[in-house]
Each structure stands twice: as C-alpha cells, then as structure tokens.
mmCIF file of the N, C-alpha and C atoms, coordinates in Angstrom:
data_MODEL
# 
_entry.id   MODEL 
# 
loop_
_atom_site.group_PDB 
_atom_site.id 
_atom_site.type_symbol 
_atom_site.label_atom_id 
_atom_site.label_alt_id 
_atom_site.label_comp_id 
_atom_site.label_asym_id 
_atom_site.label_entity_id 
_atom_site.label_seq_id 
_atom_site.pdbx_PDB_ins_code 
_atom_site.Cartn_x 
_atom_site.Cartn_y 
_atom_site.Cartn_z 
_atom_site.occupancy 
_atom_site.B_iso_or_equiv 
_atom_site.pdbx_formal_charge 
_atom_site.auth_seq_id 
_atom_site.auth_comp_id 
_atom_site.auth_asym_id 
_atom_site.auth_atom_id 
_atom_site.pdbx_PDB_model_num 
ATOM 1   N N  . UNK A 1 1  ? -60.874 18.405 15.396 1.00 0.00 ? 1  UNK A N  1 
ATOM 2   C CA . UNK A 1 1  ? -61.728 18.521 16.576 1.00 0.00 ? 1  UNK A CA 1 
ATOM 3   C C  . UNK A 1 1  ? -61.125 17.545 17.329 1.00 0.00 ? 1  UNK A C  1 
ATOM 4   N N  . UNK A 1 2  ? -61.261 17.969 18.439 1.00 0.00 ? 2  UNK A N  1 
ATOM 5   C CA . UNK A 1 2  ? -60.790 16.944 19.638 1.00 0.00 ? 2  UNK A CA 1 
ATOM 6   C C  . UNK A 1 2  ? -61.864 16.170 20.258 1.00 0.00 ? 2  UNK A C  1 
ATOM 7   N N  . UNK A 1 3  ? -61.580 15.184 21.117 1.00 0.00 ? 3  UNK A N  1 
ATOM 8   C CA . UNK A 1 3  ? -62.637 14.138 21.495 1.00 0.00 ? 3  UNK A CA 1 
ATOM 9   C C  . UNK A 1 3  ? -63.492 15.177 22.469 1.00 0.00 ? 3  UNK A C  1 
ATOM 10  N N  . UNK A 1 4  ? -62.793 15.907 23.245 1.00 0.00 ? 4  UNK A N  1 
ATOM 11  C CA . UNK A 1 4  ? -63.896 16.582 23.925 1.00 0.00 ? 4  UNK A CA 1 
ATOM 12  C C  . UNK A 1 4  ? -64.536 17.463 23.485 1.00 0.00 ? 4  UNK A C  1 
ATOM 13  N N  . UNK A 1 5  ? -64.405 17.977 22.428 1.00 0.00 ? 5  UNK A N  1 
ATOM 14  C CA . UNK A 1 5  ? -65.050 18.871 21.555 1.00 0.00 ? 5  UNK A CA 1 
ATOM 15  C C  . UNK A 1 5  ? -66.096 17.999 20.830 1.00 0.00 ? 5  UNK A C  1 
ATOM 16  N N  . UNK A 1 6  ? -65.824 16.880 20.455 1.00 0.00 ? 6  UNK A N  1 
ATOM 17  C CA . UNK A 1 6  ? -67.090 15.817 19.794 1.00 0.00 ? 6  UNK A CA 1 
ATOM 18  C C  . UNK A 1 6  ? -67.912 15.436 21.139 1.00 0.00 ? 6  UNK A C  1 
ATOM 19  N N  . UNK A 1 7  ? -67.523 15.001 22.385 1.00 0.00 ? 7  UNK A N  1 
ATOM 20  C CA . UNK A 1 7  ? -68.278 14.839 23.312 1.00 0.00 ? 7  UNK A CA 1 
ATOM 21  C C  . UNK A 1 7  ? -69.307 15.803 23.700 1.00 0.00 ? 7  UNK A C  1 
ATOM 22  N N  . UNK A 1 8  ? -68.760 16.933 23.602 1.00 0.00 ? 8  UNK A N  1 
ATOM 23  C CA . UNK A 1 8  ? -69.828 18.221 24.190 1.00 0.00 ? 8  UNK A CA 1 
ATOM 24  C C  . UNK A 1 8  ? -71.070 18.395 23.018 1.00 0.00 ? 8  UNK A C  1 
ATOM 25  N N  . UNK A 1 9  ? -70.550 18.012 21.699 1.00 0.00 ? 9  UNK A N  1 
ATOM 26  C CA . UNK A 1 9  ? -71.673 18.302 20.713 1.00 0.00 ? 9  UNK A CA 1 
ATOM 27  C C  . UNK A 1 9  ? -72.406 17.406 20.733 1.00 0.00 ? 9  UNK A C  1 
ATOM 28  N N  . UNK A 1 10 ? -72.066 15.983 21.178 1.00 0.00 ? 10 UNK A N  1 
ATOM 29  C CA . UNK A 1 10 ? -73.238 14.703 21.268 1.00 0.00 ? 10 UNK A CA 1 
ATOM 30  C C  . UNK A 1 10 ? -73.737 15.086 22.442 1.00 0.00 ? 10 UNK A C  1 
ATOM 31  N N  . UNK A 1 11 ? -73.336 15.488 23.331 1.00 0.00 ? 11 UNK A N  1 
ATOM 32  C CA . UNK A 1 11 ? -74.220 15.789 24.562 1.00 0.00 ? 11 UNK A CA 1 
ATOM 33  C C  . UNK A 1 11 ? -74.920 17.002 24.370 1.00 0.00 ? 11 UNK A C  1 
ATOM 34  N N  . UNK A 1 12 ? -74.765 17.921 23.734 1.00 0.00 ? 12 UNK A N  1 
ATOM 35  C CA . UNK A 1 12 ? -75.767 19.114 23.612 1.00 0.00 ? 12 UNK A CA 1 
ATOM 36  C C  . UNK A 1 12 ? -76.900 18.416 22.548 1.00 0.00 ? 12 UNK A C  1 
ATOM 37  N N  . UNK A 1 13 ? -76.751 17.551 21.463 1.00 0.00 ? 13 UNK A N  1 
ATOM 38  C CA . UNK A 1 13 ? -77.590 16.952 20.705 1.00 0.00 ? 13 UNK A CA 1 
ATOM 39  C C  . UNK A 1 13 ? -78.517 15.949 21.524 1.00 0.00 ? 13 UNK A C  1 
ATOM 40  N N  . UNK A 1 14 ? -77.928 15.180 22.176 1.00 0.00 ? 14 UNK A N  1 
ATOM 41  C CA . UNK A 1 14 ? -78.792 14.346 23.073 1.00 0.00 ? 14 UNK A CA 1 
ATOM 42  C C  . UNK A 1 14 ? -79.693 15.092 24.140 1.00 0.00 ? 14 UNK A C  1 
ATOM 43  N N  . UNK A 1 15 ? -78.996 16.441 24.801 1.00 0.00 ? 15 UNK A N  1 
ATOM 44  C CA . UNK A 1 15 ? -80.002 17.164 25.509 1.00 0.00 ? 15 UNK A CA 1 
ATOM 45  C C  . UNK A 1 15 ? -81.189 17.443 24.997 1.00 0.00 ? 15 UNK A C  1 
ATOM 46  N N  . UNK A 1 16 ? -81.213 18.008 23.484 1.00 0.00 ? 16 UNK A N  1 
ATOM 47  C CA . UNK A 1 16 ? -82.007 18.813 22.818 1.00 0.00 ? 16 UNK A CA 1 
ATOM 48  C C  . UNK A 1 16 ? -83.039 17.463 22.330 1.00 0.00 ? 16 UNK A C  1 
ATOM 49  N N  . UNK A 1 17 ? -82.450 16.351 21.665 1.00 0.00 ? 17 UNK A N  1 
ATOM 50  C CA . UNK A 1 17 ? -83.123 15.275 21.380 1.00 0.00 ? 17 UNK A CA 1 
ATOM 51  C C  . UNK A 1 17 ? -84.027 15.002 22.053 1.00 0.00 ? 17 UNK A C  1 
ATOM 52  N N  . UNK A 1 18 ? -83.760 14.840 23.520 1.00 0.00 ? 18 UNK A N  1 
ATOM 53  C CA . UNK A 1 18 ? -84.496 14.374 24.417 1.00 0.00 ? 18 UNK A CA 1 
ATOM 54  C C  . UNK A 1 18 ? -85.646 15.262 24.775 1.00 0.00 ? 18 UNK A C  1 
ATOM 55  N N  . UNK A 1 19 ? -85.893 16.289 24.190 1.00 0.00 ? 19 UNK A N  1 
ATOM 56  C CA . UNK A 1 19 ? -87.039 17.284 24.482 1.00 0.00 ? 19 UNK A CA 1 
ATOM 57  C C  . UNK A 1 19 ? -86.917 18.299 25.173 1.00 0.00 ? 19 UNK A C  1 
ATOM 58  N N  . UNK A 1 20 ? -85.756 18.416 25.981 1.00 0.00 ? 20 UNK A N  1 
ATOM 59  C CA . UNK A 1 20 ? -85.098 19.293 26.994 1.00 0.00 ? 20 UNK A CA 1 
ATOM 60  C C  . UNK A 1 20 ? -84.916 20.780 26.288 1.00 0.00 ? 20 UNK A C  1 
ATOM 61  N N  . UNK A 1 21 ? -85.647 21.736 26.583 1.00 0.00 ? 21 UNK A N  1 
ATOM 62  C CA . UNK A 1 21 ? -85.299 23.197 26.042 1.00 0.00 ? 21 UNK A CA 1 
ATOM 63  C C  . UNK A 1 21 ? -84.553 23.686 26.802 1.00 0.00 ? 21 UNK A C  1 
ATOM 64  N N  . UNK A 1 22 ? -83.509 24.508 26.523 1.00 0.00 ? 22 UNK A N  1 
ATOM 65  C CA . UNK A 1 22 ? -82.842 25.253 27.395 1.00 0.00 ? 22 UNK A CA 1 
ATOM 66  C C  . UNK A 1 22 ? -82.341 26.698 26.931 1.00 0.00 ? 22 UNK A C  1 
ATOM 67  N N  . UNK A 1 23 ? -82.281 27.377 27.985 1.00 0.00 ? 23 UNK A N  1 
ATOM 68  C CA . UNK A 1 23 ? -81.502 28.636 27.722 1.00 0.00 ? 23 UNK A CA 1 
ATOM 69  C C  . UNK A 1 23 ? -79.910 28.562 27.490 1.00 0.00 ? 23 UNK A C  1 
ATOM 70  N N  . UNK A 1 24 ? -79.479 29.335 26.654 1.00 0.00 ? 24 UNK A N  1 
ATOM 71  C CA . UNK A 1 24 ? -78.058 29.184 26.406 1.00 0.00 ? 24 UNK A CA 1 
ATOM 72  C C  . UNK A 1 24 ? -77.340 29.101 27.624 1.00 0.00 ? 24 UNK A C  1 
ATOM 73  N N  . UNK A 1 25 ? -77.743 30.016 28.776 1.00 0.00 ? 25 UNK A N  1 
ATOM 74  C CA . UNK A 1 25 ? -76.794 29.898 29.910 1.00 0.00 ? 25 UNK A CA 1 
ATOM 75  C C  . UNK A 1 25 ? -76.933 28.515 30.654 1.00 0.00 ? 25 UNK A C  1 
ATOM 76  N N  . UNK A 1 26 ? -78.137 27.986 30.775 1.00 0.00 ? 26 UNK A N  1 
ATOM 77  C CA . UNK A 1 26 ? -78.270 26.490 31.264 1.00 0.00 ? 26 UNK A CA 1 
ATOM 78  C C  . UNK A 1 26 ? -77.623 25.643 30.725 1.00 0.00 ? 26 UNK A C  1 
ATOM 79  N N  . UNK A 1 27 ? -77.648 25.962 29.239 1.00 0.00 ? 27 UNK A N  1 
ATOM 80  C CA . UNK A 1 27 ? -76.963 24.729 28.342 1.00 0.00 ? 27 UNK A CA 1 
ATOM 81  C C  . UNK A 1 27 ? -75.394 24.682 28.737 1.00 0.00 ? 27 UNK A C  1 
ATOM 82  N N  . UNK A 1 28 ? -75.085 25.957 28.733 1.00 0.00 ? 28 UNK A N  1 
ATOM 83  C CA . UNK A 1 28 ? -73.507 26.134 29.133 1.00 0.00 ? 28 UNK A CA 1 
ATOM 84  C C  . UNK A 1 28 ? -73.144 25.482 30.645 1.00 0.00 ? 28 UNK A C  1 
ATOM 85  N N  . UNK A 1 29 ? -73.783 25.668 31.608 1.00 0.00 ? 29 UNK A N  1 
ATOM 86  C CA . UNK A 1 29 ? -73.699 25.003 32.602 1.00 0.00 ? 29 UNK A CA 1 
ATOM 87  C C  . UNK A 1 29 ? -73.835 23.670 32.895 1.00 0.00 ? 29 UNK A C  1 
ATOM 88  N N  . UNK A 1 30 ? -74.636 22.757 32.012 1.00 0.00 ? 30 UNK A N  1 
ATOM 89  C CA . UNK A 1 30 ? -74.863 21.393 31.780 1.00 0.00 ? 30 UNK A CA 1 
ATOM 90  C C  . UNK A 1 30 ? -73.752 21.176 31.286 1.00 0.00 ? 30 UNK A C  1 
ATOM 91  N N  . UNK A 1 31 ? -73.156 21.853 30.518 1.00 0.00 ? 31 UNK A N  1 
ATOM 92  C CA . UNK A 1 31 ? -71.916 21.095 29.497 1.00 0.00 ? 31 UNK A CA 1 
ATOM 93  C C  . UNK A 1 31 ? -70.685 21.534 30.192 1.00 0.00 ? 31 UNK A C  1 
ATOM 94  N N  . UNK A 1 32 ? -70.542 22.330 31.088 1.00 0.00 ? 32 UNK A N  1 
ATOM 95  C CA . UNK A 1 32 ? -69.358 23.090 31.432 1.00 0.00 ? 32 UNK A CA 1 
ATOM 96  C C  . UNK A 1 32 ? -68.583 23.732 30.599 1.00 0.00 ? 32 UNK A C  1 
ATOM 97  N N  . UNK A 1 33 ? -69.187 24.594 29.875 1.00 0.00 ? 33 UNK A N  1 
ATOM 98  C CA . UNK A 1 33 ? -68.644 25.228 28.726 1.00 0.00 ? 33 UNK A CA 1 
ATOM 99  C C  . UNK A 1 33 ? -68.982 26.681 29.044 1.00 0.00 ? 33 UNK A C  1 
ATOM 100 N N  . UNK A 1 34 ? -68.435 27.851 28.203 1.00 0.00 ? 34 UNK A N  1 
ATOM 101 C CA . UNK A 1 34 ? -68.928 29.090 28.217 1.00 0.00 ? 34 UNK A CA 1 
ATOM 102 C C  . UNK A 1 34 ? -70.286 29.341 27.420 1.00 0.00 ? 34 UNK A C  1 
ATOM 103 N N  . UNK A 1 35 ? -70.814 30.436 27.647 1.00 0.00 ? 35 UNK A N  1 
ATOM 104 C CA . UNK A 1 35 ? -72.027 30.572 26.954 1.00 0.00 ? 35 UNK A CA 1 
ATOM 105 C C  . UNK A 1 35 ? -71.820 30.849 25.395 1.00 0.00 ? 35 UNK A C  1 
ATOM 106 N N  . UNK A 1 36 ? -70.580 31.449 25.232 1.00 0.00 ? 36 UNK A N  1 
ATOM 107 C CA . UNK A 1 36 ? -70.170 31.715 23.668 1.00 0.00 ? 36 UNK A CA 1 
ATOM 108 C C  . UNK A 1 36 ? -70.033 30.507 23.093 1.00 0.00 ? 36 UNK A C  1 
ATOM 109 N N  . UNK A 1 37 ? -69.338 29.474 23.762 1.00 0.00 ? 37 UNK A N  1 
ATOM 110 C CA . UNK A 1 37 ? -69.221 27.992 23.287 1.00 0.00 ? 37 UNK A CA 1 
ATOM 111 C C  . UNK A 1 37 ? -70.347 27.484 22.635 1.00 0.00 ? 37 UNK A C  1 
ATOM 112 N N  . UNK A 1 38 ? -71.403 27.524 23.532 1.00 0.00 ? 38 UNK A N  1 
ATOM 113 C CA . UNK A 1 38 ? -72.679 27.182 23.106 1.00 0.00 ? 38 UNK A CA 1 
ATOM 114 C C  . UNK A 1 38 ? -73.282 27.384 21.725 1.00 0.00 ? 38 UNK A C  1 
ATOM 115 N N  . UNK A 1 39 ? -72.834 28.720 21.500 1.00 0.00 ? 39 UNK A N  1 
ATOM 116 C CA . UNK A 1 39 ? -73.530 29.399 20.196 1.00 0.00 ? 39 UNK A CA 1 
ATOM 117 C C  . UNK A 1 39 ? -72.343 28.880 19.047 1.00 0.00 ? 39 UNK A C  1 
ATOM 118 N N  . UNK A 1 40 ? -71.368 28.551 19.633 1.00 0.00 ? 40 UNK A N  1 
ATOM 119 C CA . UNK A 1 40 ? -70.568 28.118 18.599 1.00 0.00 ? 40 UNK A CA 1 
ATOM 120 C C  . UNK A 1 40 ? -70.756 26.794 18.233 1.00 0.00 ? 40 UNK A C  1 
ATOM 121 N N  . UNK A 1 41 ? -71.213 25.832 19.372 1.00 0.00 ? 41 UNK A N  1 
ATOM 122 C CA . UNK A 1 41 ? -71.616 24.519 19.206 1.00 0.00 ? 41 UNK A CA 1 
ATOM 123 C C  . UNK A 1 41 ? -72.797 24.580 18.269 1.00 0.00 ? 41 UNK A C  1 
ATOM 124 N N  . UNK A 1 42 ? -73.841 25.207 18.719 1.00 0.00 ? 42 UNK A N  1 
ATOM 125 C CA . UNK A 1 42 ? -74.968 25.277 17.733 1.00 0.00 ? 42 UNK A CA 1 
ATOM 126 C C  . UNK A 1 42 ? -74.790 25.771 16.361 1.00 0.00 ? 42 UNK A C  1 
ATOM 127 N N  . UNK A 1 43 ? -73.853 26.403 16.218 1.00 0.00 ? 43 UNK A N  1 
ATOM 128 C CA . UNK A 1 43 ? -73.554 26.944 14.520 1.00 0.00 ? 43 UNK A CA 1 
ATOM 129 C C  . UNK A 1 43 ? -72.909 25.691 13.822 1.00 0.00 ? 43 UNK A C  1 
ATOM 130 N N  . UNK A 1 44 ? -72.394 25.091 14.620 1.00 0.00 ? 44 UNK A N  1 
ATOM 131 C CA . UNK A 1 44 ? -71.646 23.983 13.932 1.00 0.00 ? 44 UNK A CA 1 
ATOM 132 C C  . UNK A 1 44 ? -72.645 22.725 13.738 1.00 0.00 ? 44 UNK A C  1 
ATOM 133 N N  . UNK A 1 45 ? -73.548 22.563 14.738 1.00 0.00 ? 45 UNK A N  1 
ATOM 134 C CA . UNK A 1 45 ? -74.144 21.503 14.529 1.00 0.00 ? 45 UNK A CA 1 
ATOM 135 C C  . UNK A 1 45 ? -75.498 21.992 13.618 1.00 0.00 ? 45 UNK A C  1 
ATOM 136 N N  . UNK A 1 46 ? -75.625 23.198 13.337 1.00 0.00 ? 46 UNK A N  1 
ATOM 137 C CA . UNK A 1 46 ? -76.662 23.731 12.103 1.00 0.00 ? 46 UNK A CA 1 
ATOM 138 C C  . UNK A 1 46 ? -75.696 23.431 10.663 1.00 0.00 ? 46 UNK A C  1 
ATOM 139 N N  . UNK A 1 47 ? -74.645 23.521 10.631 1.00 0.00 ? 47 UNK A N  1 
ATOM 140 C CA . UNK A 1 47 ? -73.852 23.174 9.551  1.00 0.00 ? 47 UNK A CA 1 
ATOM 141 C C  . UNK A 1 47 ? -73.619 21.844 8.988  1.00 0.00 ? 47 UNK A C  1 
ATOM 142 N N  . UNK A 1 48 ? -73.712 21.028 9.922  1.00 0.00 ? 48 UNK A N  1 
ATOM 143 C CA . UNK A 1 48 ? -74.142 19.597 9.907  1.00 0.00 ? 48 UNK A CA 1 
ATOM 144 C C  . UNK A 1 48 ? -75.806 19.119 9.634  1.00 0.00 ? 48 UNK A C  1 
ATOM 145 N N  . UNK A 1 49 ? -76.466 20.095 9.541  1.00 0.00 ? 49 UNK A N  1 
ATOM 146 C CA . UNK A 1 49 ? -77.985 19.740 9.529  1.00 0.00 ? 49 UNK A CA 1 
ATOM 147 C C  . UNK A 1 49 ? -78.776 19.496 10.517 1.00 0.00 ? 49 UNK A C  1 
ATOM 148 N N  . UNK A 1 50 ? -78.533 19.965 11.718 1.00 0.00 ? 50 UNK A N  1 
ATOM 149 C CA . UNK A 1 50 ? -79.343 20.074 12.859 1.00 0.00 ? 50 UNK A CA 1 
ATOM 150 C C  . UNK A 1 50 ? -80.100 21.479 12.714 1.00 0.00 ? 50 UNK A C  1 
ATOM 151 N N  . UNK A 1 51 ? -81.368 21.134 13.004 1.00 0.00 ? 51 UNK A N  1 
ATOM 152 C CA . UNK A 1 51 ? -82.438 22.379 13.000 1.00 0.00 ? 51 UNK A CA 1 
ATOM 153 C C  . UNK A 1 51 ? -82.796 22.695 14.408 1.00 0.00 ? 51 UNK A C  1 
ATOM 154 N N  . UNK A 1 52 ? -82.032 23.593 14.850 1.00 0.00 ? 52 UNK A N  1 
ATOM 155 C CA . UNK A 1 52 ? -82.030 24.053 16.406 1.00 0.00 ? 52 UNK A CA 1 
ATOM 156 C C  . UNK A 1 52 ? -82.502 25.575 16.163 1.00 0.00 ? 52 UNK A C  1 
ATOM 157 N N  . UNK A 1 53 ? -83.570 25.525 16.827 1.00 0.00 ? 53 UNK A N  1 
ATOM 158 C CA . UNK A 1 53 ? -84.540 27.188 16.833 1.00 0.00 ? 53 UNK A CA 1 
ATOM 159 C C  . UNK A 1 53 ? -84.518 27.583 18.088 1.00 0.00 ? 53 UNK A C  1 
ATOM 160 N N  . UNK A 1 54 ? -84.760 29.140 18.053 1.00 0.00 ? 54 UNK A N  1 
ATOM 161 C CA . UNK A 1 54 ? -84.674 29.391 19.292 1.00 0.00 ? 54 UNK A CA 1 
ATOM 162 C C  . UNK A 1 54 ? -86.241 30.081 19.398 1.00 0.00 ? 54 UNK A C  1 
ATOM 163 N N  . UNK A 1 55 ? -86.839 30.004 20.481 1.00 0.00 ? 55 UNK A N  1 
ATOM 164 C CA . UNK A 1 55 ? -88.302 30.785 20.877 1.00 0.00 ? 55 UNK A CA 1 
ATOM 165 C C  . UNK A 1 55 ? -87.987 31.905 21.746 1.00 0.00 ? 55 UNK A C  1 
ATOM 166 N N  . UNK A 1 56 ? -88.057 33.243 21.107 1.00 0.00 ? 56 UNK A N  1 
ATOM 167 C CA . UNK A 1 56 ? -88.268 34.375 21.682 1.00 0.00 ? 56 UNK A CA 1 
ATOM 168 C C  . UNK A 1 56 ? -88.914 34.421 22.980 1.00 0.00 ? 56 UNK A C  1 
ATOM 169 N N  . UNK A 1 57 ? -90.334 33.680 22.883 1.00 0.00 ? 57 UNK A N  1 
ATOM 170 C CA . UNK A 1 57 ? -91.095 33.920 24.224 1.00 0.00 ? 57 UNK A CA 1 
ATOM 171 C C  . UNK A 1 57 ? -90.539 33.415 25.523 1.00 0.00 ? 57 UNK A C  1 
ATOM 172 N N  . UNK A 1 58 ? -89.999 31.970 25.459 1.00 0.00 ? 58 UNK A N  1 
ATOM 173 C CA . UNK A 1 58 ? -89.137 31.455 26.297 1.00 0.00 ? 58 UNK A CA 1 
ATOM 174 C C  . UNK A 1 58 ? -87.833 31.518 26.601 1.00 0.00 ? 58 UNK A C  1 
ATOM 175 N N  . UNK A 1 59 ? -87.222 31.933 25.542 1.00 0.00 ? 59 UNK A N  1 
ATOM 176 C CA . UNK A 1 59 ? -85.844 32.408 25.432 1.00 0.00 ? 59 UNK A CA 1 
ATOM 177 C C  . UNK A 1 59 ? -85.079 30.919 25.579 1.00 0.00 ? 59 UNK A C  1 
ATOM 178 N N  . UNK A 1 60 ? -85.575 30.133 25.065 1.00 0.00 ? 60 UNK A N  1 
ATOM 179 C CA . UNK A 1 60 ? -84.909 28.702 24.841 1.00 0.00 ? 60 UNK A CA 1 
ATOM 180 C C  . UNK A 1 60 ? -84.587 28.061 23.474 1.00 0.00 ? 60 UNK A C  1 
ATOM 181 N N  . UNK A 1 61 ? -83.772 27.036 23.492 1.00 0.00 ? 61 UNK A N  1 
ATOM 182 C CA . UNK A 1 61 ? -83.431 26.466 22.073 1.00 0.00 ? 61 UNK A CA 1 
ATOM 183 C C  . UNK A 1 61 ? -84.190 25.026 22.349 1.00 0.00 ? 61 UNK A C  1 
ATOM 184 N N  . UNK A 1 62 ? -84.063 24.658 21.018 1.00 0.00 ? 62 UNK A N  1 
ATOM 185 C CA . UNK A 1 62 ? -84.698 23.284 20.832 1.00 0.00 ? 62 UNK A CA 1 
ATOM 186 C C  . UNK A 1 62 ? -84.508 22.755 19.228 1.00 0.00 ? 62 UNK A C  1 
ATOM 187 N N  . UNK A 1 63 ? -84.573 21.472 19.332 1.00 0.00 ? 63 UNK A N  1 
ATOM 188 C CA . UNK A 1 63 ? -84.085 20.544 18.100 1.00 0.00 ? 63 UNK A CA 1 
ATOM 189 C C  . UNK A 1 63 ? -85.326 20.386 17.346 1.00 0.00 ? 63 UNK A C  1 
ATOM 190 N N  . UNK A 1 64 ? -85.532 20.557 16.169 1.00 0.00 ? 64 UNK A N  1 
ATOM 191 C CA . UNK A 1 64 ? -86.921 20.169 15.411 1.00 0.00 ? 64 UNK A CA 1 
ATOM 192 C C  . UNK A 1 64 ? -86.861 19.078 14.315 1.00 0.00 ? 64 UNK A C  1 
ATOM 193 N N  . UNK A 1 65 ? -85.693 18.533 14.366 1.00 0.00 ? 65 UNK A N  1 
ATOM 194 C CA . UNK A 1 65 ? -85.408 17.273 13.426 1.00 0.00 ? 65 UNK A CA 1 
ATOM 195 C C  . UNK A 1 65 ? -84.914 16.091 14.111 1.00 0.00 ? 65 UNK A C  1 
ATOM 196 N N  . UNK A 1 66 ? -84.867 14.999 13.486 1.00 0.00 ? 66 UNK A N  1 
ATOM 197 C CA . UNK A 1 66 ? -83.919 14.113 14.174 1.00 0.00 ? 66 UNK A CA 1 
ATOM 198 C C  . UNK A 1 66 ? -82.522 13.853 13.857 1.00 0.00 ? 66 UNK A C  1 
ATOM 199 N N  . UNK A 1 67 ? -82.153 14.463 14.279 1.00 0.00 ? 67 UNK A N  1 
ATOM 200 C CA . UNK A 1 67 ? -80.463 14.830 13.715 1.00 0.00 ? 67 UNK A CA 1 
ATOM 201 C C  . UNK A 1 67 ? -79.634 13.838 14.513 1.00 0.00 ? 67 UNK A C  1 
ATOM 202 N N  . UNK A 1 68 ? -78.695 13.149 13.944 1.00 0.00 ? 68 UNK A N  1 
ATOM 203 C CA . UNK A 1 68 ? -77.850 12.300 14.183 1.00 0.00 ? 68 UNK A CA 1 
ATOM 204 C C  . UNK A 1 68 ? -76.625 12.804 14.164 1.00 0.00 ? 68 UNK A C  1 
ATOM 205 N N  . UNK A 1 69 ? -75.610 13.316 14.956 1.00 0.00 ? 69 UNK A N  1 
ATOM 206 C CA . UNK A 1 69 ? -74.681 13.935 14.998 1.00 0.00 ? 69 UNK A CA 1 
ATOM 207 C C  . UNK A 1 69 ? -73.347 12.932 14.349 1.00 0.00 ? 69 UNK A C  1 
ATOM 208 N N  . UNK A 1 70 ? -73.434 11.950 15.122 1.00 0.00 ? 70 UNK A N  1 
ATOM 209 C CA . UNK A 1 70 ? -72.266 11.071 14.433 1.00 0.00 ? 70 UNK A CA 1 
ATOM 210 C C  . UNK A 1 70 ? -72.455 10.549 13.076 1.00 0.00 ? 70 UNK A C  1 
ATOM 211 N N  . UNK A 1 71 ? -73.551 10.553 12.570 1.00 0.00 ? 71 UNK A N  1 
ATOM 212 C CA . UNK A 1 71 ? -73.768 10.089 11.322 1.00 0.00 ? 71 UNK A CA 1 
ATOM 213 C C  . UNK A 1 71 ? -73.332 11.484 10.089 1.00 0.00 ? 71 UNK A C  1 
ATOM 214 N N  . UNK A 1 72 ? -73.781 12.560 10.791 1.00 0.00 ? 72 UNK A N  1 
ATOM 215 C CA . UNK A 1 72 ? -73.570 13.754 9.948  1.00 0.00 ? 72 UNK A CA 1 
ATOM 216 C C  . UNK A 1 72 ? -72.034 14.179 9.731  1.00 0.00 ? 72 UNK A C  1 
ATOM 217 N N  . UNK A 1 73 ? -71.353 13.785 10.914 1.00 0.00 ? 73 UNK A N  1 
ATOM 218 C CA . UNK A 1 73 ? -70.032 14.012 11.577 1.00 0.00 ? 73 UNK A CA 1 
ATOM 219 C C  . UNK A 1 73 ? -69.178 13.135 10.387 1.00 0.00 ? 73 UNK A C  1 
ATOM 220 N N  . UNK A 1 74 ? -69.383 11.650 10.338 1.00 0.00 ? 74 UNK A N  1 
ATOM 221 C CA . UNK A 1 74 ? -69.004 10.811 9.916  1.00 0.00 ? 74 UNK A CA 1 
ATOM 222 C C  . UNK A 1 74 ? -69.016 11.127 8.292  1.00 0.00 ? 74 UNK A C  1 
ATOM 223 N N  . UNK A 1 75 ? -70.038 11.391 7.893  1.00 0.00 ? 75 UNK A N  1 
ATOM 224 C CA . UNK A 1 75 ? -70.431 11.662 6.143  1.00 0.00 ? 75 UNK A CA 1 
ATOM 225 C C  . UNK A 1 75 ? -69.625 12.962 5.983  1.00 0.00 ? 75 UNK A C  1 
ATOM 226 N N  . UNK A 1 76 ? -69.192 13.933 6.756  1.00 0.00 ? 76 UNK A N  1 
ATOM 227 C CA . UNK A 1 76 ? -68.796 15.351 6.273  1.00 0.00 ? 76 UNK A CA 1 
ATOM 228 C C  . UNK A 1 76 ? -66.954 14.528 6.442  1.00 0.00 ? 76 UNK A C  1 
ATOM 229 N N  . UNK A 1 77 ? -66.539 13.705 6.898  1.00 0.00 ? 77 UNK A N  1 
ATOM 230 C CA . UNK A 1 77 ? -65.258 13.309 6.781  1.00 0.00 ? 77 UNK A CA 1 
ATOM 231 C C  . UNK A 1 77 ? -64.916 12.540 5.483  1.00 0.00 ? 77 UNK A C  1 
ATOM 232 N N  . UNK A 1 78 ? -66.158 12.005 4.919  1.00 0.00 ? 78 UNK A N  1 
ATOM 233 C CA . UNK A 1 78 ? -66.030 11.250 3.715  1.00 0.00 ? 78 UNK A CA 1 
ATOM 234 C C  . UNK A 1 78 ? -65.828 12.065 2.631  1.00 0.00 ? 78 UNK A C  1 
ATOM 235 N N  . UNK A 1 79 ? -66.531 13.193 2.793  1.00 0.00 ? 79 UNK A N  1 
ATOM 236 C CA . UNK A 1 79 ? -66.476 14.141 1.553  1.00 0.00 ? 79 UNK A CA 1 
ATOM 237 C C  . UNK A 1 79 ? -64.985 14.845 1.374  1.00 0.00 ? 79 UNK A C  1 
# 
C-alpha cells in the first residue's frame, strides 16, 4: 500500500468521523480520486472494521463507529 493510498484512506475516515456525510461523487471530488476508488476505499476500510453505511434517502455515506484506521492498519501488519 503506497503512502498516497494510506493518506487518502485517512482523509476519507477523518471526513466521515467529523460527521460529514457525503455522496460518492462528492467524496471522490474532495479526495481527488475517481468514484470507483471511493468504493474500493470504503470496502477496504470495512475490512479493517469501519462501519460505513449508506442512506438511500439522502444517498450519502456515513461512519457509524469510532474507527481508528491507523490502529486497525497497524494491527493488521502485526498479524
């Protein structure tokens, strides 16, 4: 995993942790990545334990737990 990839993942988590909800397109624009990358990042974050949920009414994503990406990532490296 490249440094840039890790930075984008951290930025996505921090955005969602701050309570900002976002549509995939908006998140992609903010992180300067394509929409499909946002979905890949979210899938990867979920594999580390992030509870990212989608609201059909607002068509936005949000984080439902107190997820710490760096802690989860570090623990995965030790396994």
